[in-house]
Backbone as XML, in Angstrom:
<?xml version="1.0"?>
<chain id="A" units="angstrom">
  <residue number="1" name="MET">
    <atom name="N" x="0.838" y="-1.172" z="0.000"/>
    <atom name="CA" x="0.000" y="0.000" z="0.000"/>
    <atom name="C" x="0.892" y="1.248" z="0.000"/>
  </residue>
  <residue number="2" name="ILE">
    <atom name="N" x="0.550" y="2.206" z="-0.847"/>
    <atom name="CA" x="1.281" y="3.463" z="-0.928"/>
    <atom name="C" x="0.470" y="4.541" z="-0.225"/>
  </residue>
  <residue number="3" name="LYS">
    <atom name="N" x="1.128" y="5.268" z="0.652"/>
    <atom name="CA" x="0.458" y="6.365" z="1.353"/>
    <atom name="C" x="1.114" y="7.668" z="0.959"/>
  </residue>
  <residue number="4" name="THR">
    <atom name="N" x="0.321" y="8.695" z="0.832"/>
    <atom name="CA" x="0.852" y="10.022" z="0.525"/>
    <atom name="C" x="0.392" y="10.996" z="1.599"/>
  </residue>
  <residue number="5" name="ALA">
    <atom name="N" x="1.139" y="12.053" z="1.736"/>
    <atom name="CA" x="0.800" y="13.098" z="2.710"/>
    <atom name="C" x="0.026" y="14.197" z="2.006"/>
  </residue>
  <residue number="6" name="SER">
    <atom name="N" x="-0.913" y="14.773" z="2.714"/>
    <atom name="CA" x="-1.672" y="15.897" z="2.167"/>
    <atom name="C" x="-0.803" y="17.145" z="2.182"/>
  </residue>
  <residue number="7" name="GLY">
    <atom name="N" x="-1.240" y="18.169" z="1.473"/>
    <atom name="CA" x="-0.520" y="19.444" z="1.485"/>
    <atom name="C" x="-0.394" y="20.003" z="2.887"/>
  </residue>
  <residue number="8" name="GLY">
    <atom name="N" x="-1.440" y="19.879" z="3.668"/>
    <atom name="CA" x="-1.419" y="20.375" z="5.038"/>
    <atom name="C" x="-0.437" y="19.621" z="5.910"/>
  </residue>
  <residue number="9" name="GLU">
    <atom name="N" x="-0.382" y="18.297" z="5.727"/>
    <atom name="CA" x="0.567" y="17.492" z="6.503"/>
    <atom name="C" x="2.010" y="17.837" z="6.136"/>
  </residue>
  <residue number="10" name="ILE">
    <atom name="N" x="2.265" y="17.998" z="4.862"/>
    <atom name="CA" x="3.605" y="18.366" z="4.417"/>
    <atom name="C" x="3.983" y="19.741" z="4.967"/>
  </residue>
  <residue number="11" name="SER">
    <atom name="N" x="3.030" y="20.671" z="4.947"/>
    <atom name="CA" x="3.287" y="22.012" z="5.474"/>
    <atom name="C" x="3.663" y="21.971" z="6.946"/>
  </residue>
  <residue number="12" name="ARG">
    <atom name="N" x="2.943" y="21.203" z="7.717"/>
    <atom name="CA" x="3.221" y="21.124" z="9.155"/>
    <atom name="C" x="4.566" y="20.437" z="9.438"/>
  </residue>
  <residue number="13" name="ILE">
    <atom name="N" x="4.905" y="19.429" z="8.649"/>
    <atom name="CA" x="6.205" y="18.767" z="8.817"/>
    <atom name="C" x="7.328" y="19.748" z="8.491"/>
  </residue>
  <residue number="14" name="LEU">
    <atom name="N" x="7.194" y="20.486" z="7.398"/>
    <atom name="CA" x="8.211" y="21.462" z="7.017"/>
    <atom name="C" x="8.350" y="22.546" z="8.079"/>
  </residue>
  <residue number="15" name="LEU">
    <atom name="N" x="7.246" y="23.010" z="8.619"/>
    <atom name="CA" x="7.298" y="24.026" z="9.674"/>
    <atom name="C" x="8.024" y="23.483" z="10.904"/>
  </residue>
  <residue number="16" name="ALA">
    <atom name="N" x="7.735" y="22.254" z="11.274"/>
    <atom name="CA" x="8.402" y="21.652" z="12.436"/>
    <atom name="C" x="9.904" y="21.544" z="12.201"/>
  </residue>
  <residue number="17" name="LEU">
    <atom name="N" x="10.290" y="21.105" z="11.020"/>
    <atom name="CA" x="11.714" y="20.977" z="10.707"/>
    <atom name="C" x="12.413" y="22.334" z="10.698"/>
  </residue>
  <residue number="18" name="LYS">
    <atom name="N" x="11.789" y="23.324" z="10.054"/>
    <atom name="CA" x="12.396" y="24.658" z="10.026"/>
    <atom name="C" x="12.492" y="25.239" z="11.431"/>
  </residue>
  <residue number="19" name="SER">
    <atom name="N" x="11.502" y="24.959" z="12.239"/>
    <atom name="CA" x="11.510" y="25.454" z="13.617"/>
    <atom name="C" x="12.703" y="24.902" z="14.381"/>
  </residue>
  <residue number="20" name="ILE">
    <atom name="N" x="12.962" y="23.619" z="14.229"/>
    <atom name="CA" x="14.089" y="22.977" z="14.922"/>
    <atom name="C" x="15.414" y="23.498" z="14.374"/>
  </residue>
  <residue number="21" name="PHE">
    <atom name="N" x="15.562" y="23.495" z="13.057"/>
    <atom name="CA" x="16.846" y="23.859" z="12.460"/>
    <atom name="C" x="17.195" y="25.337" z="12.632"/>
  </residue>
  <residue number="22" name="THR">
    <atom name="N" x="16.207" y="26.229" z="12.610"/>
    <atom name="CA" x="16.534" y="27.640" z="12.805"/>
    <atom name="C" x="16.953" y="27.911" z="14.245"/>
  </residue>
  <residue number="23" name="LYS">
    <atom name="N" x="16.424" y="27.144" z="15.181"/>
    <atom name="CA" x="16.771" y="27.366" z="16.581"/>
    <atom name="C" x="18.173" y="26.849" z="16.905"/>
  </residue>
  <residue number="24" name="ILE">
    <atom name="N" x="18.573" y="25.725" z="16.307"/>
    <atom name="CA" x="19.863" y="25.138" z="16.652"/>
    <atom name="C" x="21.003" y="25.602" z="15.743"/>
  </residue>
  <residue number="25" name="SER">
    <atom name="N" x="20.680" y="26.329" z="14.696"/>
    <atom name="CA" x="21.721" y="26.812" z="13.789"/>
    <atom name="C" x="21.839" y="28.332" z="13.900"/>
  </residue>
  <residue number="26" name="SER">
    <atom name="N" x="22.693" y="28.895" z="13.097"/>
    <atom name="CA" x="22.862" y="30.345" z="13.116"/>
    <atom name="C" x="22.092" y="31.015" z="11.984"/>
  </residue>
  <residue number="27" name="VAL">
    <atom name="N" x="20.997" y="30.418" z="11.591"/>
    <atom name="CA" x="20.176" y="30.962" z="10.513"/>
    <atom name="C" x="19.627" y="32.320" z="10.943"/>
  </residue>
  <residue number="28" name="LYS">
    <atom name="N" x="19.795" y="33.315" z="10.086"/>
    <atom name="CA" x="19.344" y="34.671" z="10.396"/>
    <atom name="C" x="17.980" y="34.987" z="9.790"/>
  </residue>
  <residue number="29" name="LEU">
    <atom name="N" x="17.557" y="34.182" z="8.807"/>
    <atom name="CA" x="16.292" y="34.429" z="8.124"/>
    <atom name="C" x="15.630" y="33.117" z="7.768"/>
  </residue>
  <residue number="30" name="ALA">
    <atom name="N" x="14.358" y="32.981" z="8.129"/>
    <atom name="CA" x="13.560" y="31.820" z="7.741"/>
    <atom name="C" x="12.455" y="32.314" z="6.812"/>
  </residue>
  <residue number="31" name="VAL">
    <atom name="N" x="12.389" y="31.743" z="5.619"/>
    <atom name="CA" x="11.380" y="32.133" z="4.638"/>
    <atom name="C" x="10.351" y="31.017" z="4.534"/>
  </residue>
  <residue number="32" name="PHE">
    <atom name="N" x="9.090" y="31.384" z="4.713"/>
    <atom name="CA" x="7.982" y="30.443" z="4.583"/>
    <atom name="C" x="7.107" y="30.921" z="3.435"/>
  </residue>
  <residue number="33" name="ASP">
    <atom name="N" x="7.204" y="30.236" z="2.311"/>
    <atom name="CA" x="6.432" y="30.597" z="1.131"/>
    <atom name="C" x="5.212" y="29.695" z="1.047"/>
  </residue>
  <residue number="34" name="GLU">
    <atom name="N" x="4.086" y="30.214" z="1.489"/>
    <atom name="CA" x="2.812" y="29.506" z="1.498"/>
    <atom name="C" x="2.917" y="28.159" z="2.211"/>
  </residue>
  <residue number="35" name="ILE">
    <atom name="N" x="3.577" y="28.165" z="3.379"/>
    <atom name="CA" x="3.709" y="26.958" z="4.181"/>
    <atom name="C" x="2.356" y="26.488" z="4.706"/>
  </residue>
  <residue number="36" name="ASP">
    <atom name="N" x="1.379" y="27.373" z="4.631"/>
    <atom name="CA" x="0.048" y="27.075" z="5.133"/>
    <atom name="C" x="-0.872" y="26.473" z="4.068"/>
  </residue>
  <residue number="37" name="THR">
    <atom name="N" x="-0.313" y="26.050" z="2.954"/>
    <atom name="CA" x="-1.115" y="25.432" z="1.899"/>
    <atom name="C" x="-1.802" y="24.182" z="2.437"/>
  </residue>
  <residue number="38" name="GLY">
    <atom name="N" x="-3.084" y="24.078" z="2.176"/>
    <atom name="CA" x="-3.831" y="22.885" z="2.581"/>
    <atom name="C" x="-4.332" y="22.908" z="4.004"/>
  </residue>
  <residue number="39" name="VAL">
    <atom name="N" x="-4.203" y="24.033" z="4.684"/>
    <atom name="CA" x="-4.707" y="24.129" z="6.056"/>
    <atom name="C" x="-5.658" y="25.316" z="6.175"/>
  </residue>
  <residue number="40" name="SER">
    <atom name="N" x="-6.415" y="25.336" z="7.251"/>
    <atom name="CA" x="-7.305" y="26.462" z="7.525"/>
    <atom name="C" x="-7.662" y="26.441" z="9.009"/>
  </residue>
  <residue number="41" name="GLY">
    <atom name="N" x="-8.462" y="27.388" z="9.411"/>
    <atom name="CA" x="-8.991" y="27.422" z="10.768"/>
    <atom name="C" x="-7.954" y="27.349" z="11.863"/>
  </residue>
  <residue number="42" name="LYS">
    <atom name="N" x="-8.175" y="26.425" z="12.804"/>
    <atom name="CA" x="-7.293" y="26.290" z="13.968"/>
    <atom name="C" x="-5.873" y="25.912" z="13.571"/>
  </residue>
  <residue number="43" name="ALA">
    <atom name="N" x="-5.733" y="25.066" z="12.560"/>
    <atom name="CA" x="-4.389" y="24.672" z="12.117"/>
    <atom name="C" x="-3.626" y="25.884" z="11.584"/>
  </residue>
  <residue number="44" name="ALA">
    <atom name="N" x="-4.299" y="26.742" z="10.817"/>
    <atom name="CA" x="-3.668" y="27.953" z="10.289"/>
    <atom name="C" x="-3.267" y="28.881" z="11.433"/>
  </residue>
  <residue number="45" name="PHE">
    <atom name="N" x="-4.115" y="29.009" z="12.430"/>
    <atom name="CA" x="-3.819" y="29.837" z="13.591"/>
    <atom name="C" x="-2.594" y="29.290" z="14.324"/>
  </residue>
  <residue number="46" name="ALA">
    <atom name="N" x="-2.512" y="27.968" z="14.459"/>
    <atom name="CA" x="-1.371" y="27.336" z="15.122"/>
    <atom name="C" x="-0.081" y="27.564" z="14.337"/>
  </residue>
  <residue number="47" name="ILE">
    <atom name="N" x="-0.165" y="27.548" z="13.015"/>
    <atom name="CA" x="1.006" y="27.816" z="12.180"/>
    <atom name="C" x="1.471" y="29.260" z="12.391"/>
  </residue>
  <residue number="48" name="GLY">
    <atom name="N" x="0.530" y="30.195" z="12.421"/>
    <atom name="CA" x="0.875" y="31.589" z="12.687"/>
    <atom name="C" x="1.554" y="31.753" z="14.029"/>
  </residue>
  <residue number="49" name="MET">
    <atom name="N" x="1.037" y="31.062" z="15.032"/>
    <atom name="CA" x="1.615" y="31.142" z="16.370"/>
    <atom name="C" x="3.021" y="30.535" z="16.389"/>
  </residue>
  <residue number="50" name="LYS">
    <atom name="N" x="3.214" y="29.430" z="15.694"/>
    <atom name="CA" x="4.530" y="28.790" z="15.644"/>
    <atom name="C" x="5.541" y="29.707" z="14.955"/>
  </residue>
  <residue number="51" name="MET">
    <atom name="N" x="5.133" y="30.359" z="13.874"/>
    <atom name="CA" x="6.039" y="31.282" z="13.195"/>
    <atom name="C" x="6.360" y="32.477" z="14.091"/>
  </residue>
  <residue number="52" name="ALA">
    <atom name="N" x="5.402" y="32.909" z="14.884"/>
    <atom name="CA" x="5.657" y="34.008" z="15.832"/>
    <atom name="C" x="6.707" y="33.576" z="16.861"/>
  </residue>
  <residue number="53" name="LYS">
    <atom name="N" x="6.642" y="32.318" z="17.294"/>
    <atom name="CA" x="7.654" y="31.804" z="18.234"/>
    <atom name="C" x="9.025" y="31.780" z="17.568"/>
  </residue>
  <residue number="54" name="ILE">
    <atom name="N" x="9.088" y="31.325" z="16.332"/>
    <atom name="CA" x="10.362" y="31.280" z="15.605"/>
    <atom name="C" x="10.941" y="32.690" z="15.469"/>
  </residue>
  <residue number="55" name="SER">
    <atom name="N" x="10.062" y="33.675" z="15.284"/>
    <atom name="CA" x="10.524" y="35.053" z="15.081"/>
    <atom name="C" x="11.174" y="35.642" z="16.326"/>
  </residue>
  <residue number="56" name="LYS">
    <atom name="N" x="11.082" y="34.969" z="17.443"/>
    <atom name="CA" x="11.734" y="35.446" z="18.664"/>
    <atom name="C" x="13.247" y="35.291" z="18.581"/>
  </residue>
  <residue number="57" name="TYR">
    <atom name="N" x="13.744" y="34.353" z="17.734"/>
    <atom name="CA" x="15.182" y="34.140" z="17.634"/>
    <atom name="C" x="15.734" y="34.221" z="16.215"/>
  </residue>
  <residue number="58" name="THR">
    <atom name="N" x="14.899" y="34.454" z="15.215"/>
    <atom name="CA" x="15.378" y="34.664" z="13.857"/>
    <atom name="C" x="14.346" y="35.474" z="13.073"/>
  </residue>
  <residue number="59" name="GLN">
    <atom name="N" x="14.794" y="36.175" z="12.065"/>
    <atom name="CA" x="13.896" y="36.947" z="11.208"/>
    <atom name="C" x="13.026" y="35.973" z="10.404"/>
  </residue>
  <residue number="60" name="VAL">
    <atom name="N" x="11.735" y="36.246" z="10.315"/>
    <atom name="CA" x="10.811" y="35.392" z="9.572"/>
    <atom name="C" x="10.137" y="36.212" z="8.484"/>
  </residue>
  <residue number="61" name="LEU">
    <atom name="N" x="10.131" y="35.665" z="7.283"/>
    <atom name="CA" x="9.411" y="36.245" z="6.156"/>
    <atom name="C" x="8.413" y="35.190" z="5.714"/>
  </residue>
  <residue number="62" name="SER">
    <atom name="N" x="7.138" y="35.548" z="5.726"/>
    <atom name="CA" x="6.092" y="34.599" z="5.370"/>
    <atom name="C" x="5.239" y="35.148" z="4.236"/>
  </residue>
  <residue number="63" name="ILE">
    <atom name="N" x="5.037" y="34.328" z="3.231"/>
    <atom name="CA" x="4.123" y="34.655" z="2.146"/>
    <atom name="C" x="2.897" y="33.782" z="2.380"/>
  </residue>
  <residue number="64" name="THR">
    <atom name="N" x="1.754" y="34.425" z="2.588"/>
    <atom name="CA" x="0.566" y="33.679" z="2.967"/>
    <atom name="C" x="-0.683" y="34.274" z="2.340"/>
  </residue>
  <residue number="65" name="HIS">
    <atom name="N" x="-1.698" y="33.446" z="2.254"/>
    <atom name="CA" x="-3.015" y="33.885" z="1.812"/>
    <atom name="C" x="-4.051" y="33.620" z="2.907"/>
  </residue>
  <residue number="66" name="LEU">
    <atom name="N" x="-3.568" y="33.372" z="4.123"/>
    <atom name="CA" x="-4.469" y="33.086" z="5.234"/>
    <atom name="C" x="-4.387" y="34.169" z="6.301"/>
  </residue>
  <residue number="67" name="SER">
    <atom name="N" x="-5.537" y="34.692" z="6.662"/>
    <atom name="CA" x="-5.570" y="35.760" z="7.658"/>
    <atom name="C" x="-5.077" y="35.283" z="9.015"/>
  </residue>
  <residue number="68" name="GLN">
    <atom name="N" x="-5.306" y="34.004" z="9.347"/>
    <atom name="CA" x="-4.872" y="33.480" z="10.643"/>
    <atom name="C" x="-3.358" y="33.503" z="10.765"/>
  </residue>
  <residue number="69" name="VAL">
    <atom name="N" x="-2.649" y="33.365" z="9.673"/>
    <atom name="CA" x="-1.186" y="33.420" z="9.677"/>
    <atom name="C" x="-0.724" y="34.877" z="9.625"/>
  </residue>
  <residue number="70" name="ALA">
    <atom name="N" x="-1.299" y="35.649" z="8.725"/>
    <atom name="CA" x="-0.904" y="37.050" z="8.541"/>
    <atom name="C" x="-1.107" y="37.878" z="9.807"/>
  </residue>
  <residue number="71" name="ALA">
    <atom name="N" x="-2.097" y="37.545" z="10.602"/>
    <atom name="CA" x="-2.402" y="38.316" z="11.812"/>
    <atom name="C" x="-1.250" y="38.316" z="12.809"/>
  </residue>
  <residue number="72" name="PHE">
    <atom name="N" x="-0.384" y="37.313" z="12.772"/>
    <atom name="CA" x="0.709" y="37.203" z="13.740"/>
    <atom name="C" x="1.946" y="38.013" z="13.376"/>
  </residue>
  <residue number="73" name="GLY">
    <atom name="N" x="2.008" y="38.538" z="12.188"/>
    <atom name="CA" x="3.210" y="39.241" z="11.751"/>
    <atom name="C" x="3.456" y="40.546" z="12.485"/>
  </residue>
  <residue number="74" name="ASP">
    <atom name="N" x="4.735" y="40.916" z="12.597"/>
    <atom name="CA" x="5.088" y="42.218" z="13.166"/>
    <atom name="C" x="4.772" y="43.328" z="12.170"/>
  </residue>
  <residue number="75" name="ALA">
    <atom name="N" x="4.849" y="42.989" z="10.888"/>
    <atom name="CA" x="4.530" y="43.940" z="9.813"/>
    <atom name="C" x="3.769" y="43.182" z="8.737"/>
  </residue>
  <residue number="76" name="HIS">
    <atom name="N" x="2.958" y="43.914" z="8.008"/>
    <atom name="CA" x="2.141" y="43.302" z="6.950"/>
    <atom name="C" x="2.354" y="44.125" z="5.680"/>
  </residue>
  <residue number="77" name="TYR">
    <atom name="N" x="2.853" y="43.459" z="4.658"/>
    <atom name="CA" x="3.076" y="44.099" z="3.363"/>
    <atom name="C" x="2.063" y="43.563" z="2.365"/>
  </residue>
  <residue number="78" name="TYR">
    <atom name="N" x="1.561" y="44.447" z="1.532"/>
    <atom name="CA" x="0.632" y="44.055" z="0.475"/>
    <atom name="C" x="1.396" y="44.089" z="-0.837"/>
  </residue>
  <residue number="79" name="VAL">
    <atom name="N" x="1.351" y="42.988" z="-1.563"/>
    <atom name="CA" x="2.047" y="42.888" z="-2.847"/>
    <atom name="C" x="0.996" y="42.850" z="-3.947"/>
  </residue>
  <residue number="80" name="SER">
    <atom name="N" x="1.127" y="43.772" z="-4.893"/>
    <atom name="CA" x="0.216" y="43.782" z="-6.037"/>
    <atom name="C" x="1.031" y="43.702" z="-7.317"/>
  </residue>
  <residue number="81" name="LYS">
    <atom name="N" x="0.423" y="43.138" z="-8.340"/>
    <atom name="CA" x="1.094" y="42.999" z="-9.640"/>
    <atom name="C" x="0.308" y="43.777" z="-10.681"/>
  </residue>
  <residue number="82" name="LYS">
    <atom name="N" x="1.041" y="44.361" z="-11.611"/>
    <atom name="CA" x="0.438" y="45.081" z="-12.732"/>
    <atom name="C" x="1.027" y="44.540" z="-14.024"/>
  </residue>
  <residue number="83" name="GLU">
    <atom name="N" x="0.166" y="44.348" z="-15.005"/>
    <atom name="CA" x="0.633" y="43.929" z="-16.321"/>
    <atom name="C" x="0.416" y="45.063" z="-17.299"/>
  </residue>
  <residue number="84" name="ASP">
    <atom name="N" x="1.444" y="45.333" z="-18.083"/>
    <atom name="CA" x="1.384" y="46.366" z="-19.106"/>
    <atom name="C" x="2.000" y="45.772" z="-20.369"/>
  </residue>
  <residue number="85" name="GLY">
    <atom name="N" x="1.143" y="45.248" z="-21.196"/>
    <atom name="CA" x="1.638" y="44.588" z="-22.395"/>
    <atom name="C" x="2.384" y="43.322" z="-22.026"/>
  </residue>
  <residue number="86" name="ASP">
    <atom name="N" x="3.669" y="43.273" z="-22.381"/>
    <atom name="CA" x="4.468" y="42.095" z="-22.082"/>
    <atom name="C" x="5.308" y="42.260" z="-20.814"/>
  </residue>
  <residue number="87" name="ARG">
    <atom name="N" x="5.045" y="43.317" z="-20.049"/>
    <atom name="CA" x="5.788" y="43.579" z="-18.813"/>
    <atom name="C" x="4.888" y="43.408" z="-17.600"/>
  </residue>
  <residue number="88" name="THR">
    <atom name="N" x="5.430" y="42.795" z="-16.577"/>
    <atom name="CA" x="4.734" y="42.659" z="-15.302"/>
    <atom name="C" x="5.593" y="43.305" z="-14.235"/>
  </residue>
  <residue number="89" name="SER">
    <atom name="N" x="4.971" y="44.148" z="-13.424"/>
    <atom name="CA" x="5.697" y="44.779" z="-12.323"/>
    <atom name="C" x="4.948" y="44.531" z="-11.015"/>
  </residue>
  <residue number="90" name="SER">
    <atom name="N" x="5.684" y="44.567" z="-9.945"/>
    <atom name="CA" x="5.105" y="44.363" z="-8.622"/>
    <atom name="C" x="5.293" y="45.611" z="-7.783"/>
  </residue>
  <residue number="91" name="ASP">
    <atom name="N" x="4.346" y="45.847" z="-6.912"/>
    <atom name="CA" x="4.407" y="46.969" z="-5.987"/>
    <atom name="C" x="4.231" y="46.396" z="-4.586"/>
  </residue>
  <residue number="92" name="ILE">
    <atom name="N" x="5.075" y="46.811" z="-3.652"/>
    <atom name="CA" x="5.008" y="46.322" z="-2.279"/>
    <atom name="C" x="4.755" y="47.514" z="-1.363"/>
  </residue>
  <residue number="93" name="THR">
    <atom name="N" x="3.711" y="47.410" z="-0.546"/>
    <atom name="CA" x="3.306" y="48.499" z="0.335"/>
    <atom name="C" x="3.221" y="48.009" z="1.776"/>
  </residue>
  <residue number="94" name="LEU">
    <atom name="N" x="3.898" y="48.700" z="2.689"/>
    <atom name="CA" x="3.770" y="48.421" z="4.114"/>
    <atom name="C" x="2.438" y="48.989" z="4.582"/>
  </residue>
  <residue number="95" name="LEU">
    <atom name="N" x="1.625" y="48.155" z="5.208"/>
    <atom name="CA" x="0.292" y="48.582" z="5.640"/>
    <atom name="C" x="0.314" y="49.135" z="7.054"/>
  </residue>
  <residue number="96" name="ASN">
    <atom name="N" x="-0.470" y="50.197" z="7.273"/>
    <atom name="CA" x="-0.665" y="50.684" z="8.636"/>
    <atom name="C" x="-1.737" y="49.802" z="9.292"/>
  </residue>
  <residue number="97" name="ASP">
    <atom name="N" x="-2.046" y="50.045" z="10.553"/>
    <atom name="CA" x="-2.992" y="49.181" z="11.279"/>
    <atom name="C" x="-4.363" y="49.116" z="10.616"/>
  </residue>
  <residue number="98" name="GLU">
    <atom name="N" x="-4.876" y="50.250" z="10.189"/>
    <atom name="CA" x="-6.199" y="50.277" z="9.552"/>
    <atom name="C" x="-6.196" y="49.491" z="8.246"/>
  </residue>
  <residue number="99" name="GLU">
    <atom name="N" x="-5.168" y="49.689" z="7.432"/>
    <atom name="CA" x="-5.056" y="48.967" z="6.154"/>
    <atom name="C" x="-4.860" y="47.464" z="6.401"/>
  </residue>
  <residue number="100" name="ARG">
    <atom name="N" x="-4.143" y="47.156" z="7.455"/>
    <atom name="CA" x="-3.899" y="45.754" z="7.791"/>
    <atom name="C" x="-5.197" y="45.044" z="8.147"/>
  </residue>
  <residue number="101" name="ILE">
    <atom name="N" x="-6.018" y="45.665" z="8.964"/>
    <atom name="CA" x="-7.312" y="45.078" z="9.324"/>
    <atom name="C" x="-8.160" y="44.896" z="8.070"/>
  </residue>
  <residue number="102" name="ARG">
    <atom name="N" x="-8.136" y="45.880" z="7.195"/>
    <atom name="CA" x="-8.888" y="45.781" z="5.934"/>
    <atom name="C" x="-8.407" y="44.591" z="5.100"/>
  </residue>
  <residue number="103" name="GLN">
    <atom name="N" x="-7.087" y="44.405" z="4.993"/>
    <atom name="CA" x="-6.557" y="43.283" z="4.218"/>
    <atom name="C" x="-6.860" y="41.943" z="4.888"/>
  </residue>
  <residue number="104" name="LEU">
    <atom name="N" x="-6.769" y="41.878" z="6.206"/>
    <atom name="CA" x="-7.134" y="40.646" z="6.907"/>
    <atom name="C" x="-8.597" y="40.301" z="6.637"/>
  </residue>
  <residue number="105" name="SER">
    <atom name="N" x="-9.432" y="41.316" z="6.612"/>
    <atom name="CA" x="-10.845" y="41.127" z="6.300"/>
    <atom name="C" x="-11.035" y="40.596" z="4.878"/>
  </residue>
  <residue number="106" name="LEU">
    <atom name="N" x="-10.337" y="41.194" z="3.938"/>
    <atom name="CA" x="-10.440" y="40.757" z="2.535"/>
    <atom name="C" x="-9.883" y="39.354" z="2.338"/>
  </residue>
  <residue number="107" name="ILE">
    <atom name="N" x="-8.779" y="39.038" z="3.014"/>
    <atom name="CA" x="-8.185" y="37.705" z="2.896"/>
    <atom name="C" x="-9.148" y="36.640" z="3.394"/>
  </residue>
  <residue number="108" name="SER">
    <atom name="N" x="-9.788" y="36.912" z="4.513"/>
    <atom name="CA" x="-10.622" y="35.884" z="5.143"/>
    <atom name="C" x="-12.029" y="35.788" z="4.564"/>
  </residue>
  <residue number="109" name="SER">
    <atom name="N" x="-12.575" y="36.904" z="4.092"/>
    <atom name="CA" x="-13.983" y="36.850" z="3.669"/>
    <atom name="C" x="-14.283" y="37.550" z="2.352"/>
  </residue>
  <residue number="110" name="SER">
    <atom name="N" x="-13.280" y="38.119" z="1.709"/>
    <atom name="CA" x="-13.489" y="38.889" z="0.466"/>
    <atom name="C" x="-14.471" y="40.033" z="0.657"/>
  </residue>
  <residue number="111" name="SER">
    <atom name="N" x="-14.533" y="40.527" z="1.881"/>
    <atom name="CA" x="-15.487" y="41.575" z="2.211"/>
    <atom name="C" x="-14.861" y="42.575" z="3.171"/>
  </residue>
  <residue number="112" name="THR">
    <atom name="N" x="-15.357" y="43.800" z="3.108"/>
    <atom name="CA" x="-14.981" y="44.802" z="4.101"/>
    <atom name="C" x="-16.233" y="45.327" z="4.796"/>
  </residue>
  <residue number="113" name="SER">
    <atom name="N" x="-17.220" y="44.450" z="4.914"/>
    <atom name="CA" x="-18.435" y="44.825" z="5.641"/>
    <atom name="C" x="-18.070" y="45.064" z="7.106"/>
  </residue>
  <residue number="114" name="GLU">
    <atom name="N" x="-18.950" y="45.677" z="7.833"/>
    <atom name="CA" x="-18.683" y="45.962" z="9.243"/>
    <atom name="C" x="-18.399" y="44.686" z="10.029"/>
  </residue>
  <residue number="115" name="SER">
    <atom name="N" x="-19.180" y="43.641" z="9.780"/>
    <atom name="CA" x="-18.970" y="42.387" z="10.514"/>
    <atom name="C" x="-17.644" y="41.728" z="10.118"/>
  </residue>
  <residue number="116" name="ALA">
    <atom name="N" x="-17.270" y="41.812" z="8.843"/>
    <atom name="CA" x="-15.997" y="41.236" z="8.389"/>
    <atom name="C" x="-14.827" y="42.006" z="9.000"/>
  </residue>
  <residue number="117" name="LEU">
    <atom name="N" x="-14.929" y="43.330" z="9.040"/>
    <atom name="CA" x="-13.876" y="44.149" z="9.652"/>
    <atom name="C" x="-13.773" y="43.880" z="11.150"/>
  </residue>
  <residue number="118" name="ASN">
    <atom name="N" x="-14.915" y="43.712" z="11.809"/>
    <atom name="CA" x="-14.906" y="43.401" z="13.239"/>
    <atom name="C" x="-14.237" y="42.059" z="13.500"/>
  </residue>
  <residue number="119" name="ALA">
    <atom name="N" x="-14.534" y="41.065" z="12.662"/>
    <atom name="CA" x="-13.923" y="39.744" z="12.818"/>
    <atom name="C" x="-12.413" y="39.818" z="12.577"/>
  </residue>
  <residue number="120" name="ALA">
    <atom name="N" x="-11.985" y="40.565" z="11.575"/>
    <atom name="CA" x="-10.559" y="40.726" z="11.288"/>
    <atom name="C" x="-9.858" y="41.427" z="12.441"/>
  </residue>
  <residue number="121" name="ASN">
    <atom name="N" x="-10.495" y="42.444" z="12.991"/>
    <atom name="CA" x="-9.921" y="43.161" z="14.130"/>
    <atom name="C" x="-9.799" y="42.238" z="15.344"/>
  </residue>
  <residue number="122" name="GLU">
    <atom name="N" x="-10.809" y="41.431" z="15.577"/>
    <atom name="CA" x="-10.770" y="40.485" z="16.698"/>
    <atom name="C" x="-9.641" y="39.463" z="16.501"/>
  </residue>
  <residue number="123" name="LEU">
    <atom name="N" x="-9.482" y="38.958" z="15.295"/>
    <atom name="CA" x="-8.408" y="38.021" z="14.981"/>
    <atom name="C" x="-7.047" y="38.659" z="15.242"/>
  </residue>
  <residue number="124" name="TYR">
    <atom name="N" x="-6.870" y="39.872" z="14.752"/>
    <atom name="CA" x="-5.601" y="40.587" z="14.915"/>
    <atom name="C" x="-5.294" y="40.832" z="16.395"/>
  </residue>
  <residue number="125" name="GLU">
    <atom name="N" x="-6.288" y="41.301" z="17.150"/>
    <atom name="CA" x="-6.085" y="41.562" z="18.576"/>
    <atom name="C" x="-5.741" y="40.282" z="19.334"/>
  </residue>
  <residue number="126" name="LYS">
    <atom name="N" x="-6.401" y="39.169" z="18.979"/>
    <atom name="CA" x="-6.117" y="37.897" z="19.639"/>
    <atom name="C" x="-4.690" y="37.446" z="19.326"/>
  </residue>
  <residue number="127" name="ALA">
    <atom name="N" x="-4.268" y="37.584" z="18.078"/>
    <atom name="CA" x="-2.910" y="37.201" z="17.691"/>
    <atom name="C" x="-1.883" y="38.052" z="18.440"/>
  </residue>
  <residue number="128" name="MET">
    <atom name="N" x="-2.124" y="39.359" z="18.542"/>
    <atom name="CA" x="-1.194" y="40.242" z="19.246"/>
    <atom name="C" x="-1.130" y="39.907" z="20.737"/>
  </residue>
  <residue number="129" name="GLU">
    <atom name="N" x="-2.261" y="39.573" z="21.308"/>
    <atom name="CA" x="-2.314" y="39.195" z="22.725"/>
    <atom name="C" x="-1.493" y="37.924" z="22.976"/>
  </residue>
  <residue number="130" name="ILE">
    <atom name="N" x="-1.629" y="36.958" z="22.090"/>
    <atom name="CA" x="-0.879" y="35.712" z="22.214"/>
    <atom name="C" x="0.612" y="35.974" z="22.028"/>
  </residue>
  <residue number="131" name="LYS">
    <atom name="N" x="0.966" y="36.805" z="21.036"/>
    <atom name="CA" x="2.380" y="37.119" z="20.791"/>
    <atom name="C" x="3.037" y="37.746" z="22.013"/>
  </residue>
  <residue number="132" name="MET">
    <atom name="N" x="2.308" y="38.573" z="22.725"/>
    <atom name="CA" x="2.877" y="39.233" z="23.903"/>
    <atom name="C" x="3.227" y="38.208" z="24.992"/>
  </residue>
  <residue number="133" name="LYS">
    <atom name="N" x="2.554" y="37.075" z="24.995"/>
    <atom name="CA" x="2.787" y="36.044" z="26.000"/>
    <atom name="C" x="3.859" y="35.031" z="25.607"/>
  </residue>
  <residue number="134" name="LEU">
    <atom name="N" x="4.280" y="35.065" z="24.354"/>
    <atom name="CA" x="5.278" y="34.094" z="23.880"/>
    <atom name="C" x="6.650" y="34.370" z="24.464"/>
  </residue>
</chain>
């Protein structure tokens, strides 16, 4: 019988390995490019929390499409792409707190309704509260 791992299982294994190796080595930067693929909800929140723990001893750069992960970051950058004929350019913007809540809302629900913004704000505040205790 052949068994395969899901995207979420592979993501969690990679996160665990990077967590161990960055702590015991002299790694100055850990890059997580969509390590949260195949996960959501509580698992995504746990991944965000784990990356926040890693950031206590090394710089962490995370590329994510999940609000539960993005909420834990010290800074939130928005990357947009523009196409002009055969050229593609990217723009990177550091978000302030208000813009960050708006993006967390859009990431999680594709909406900026009052209830979506309230939920994004609650997520962000909970992540910050947890980070302070790490």
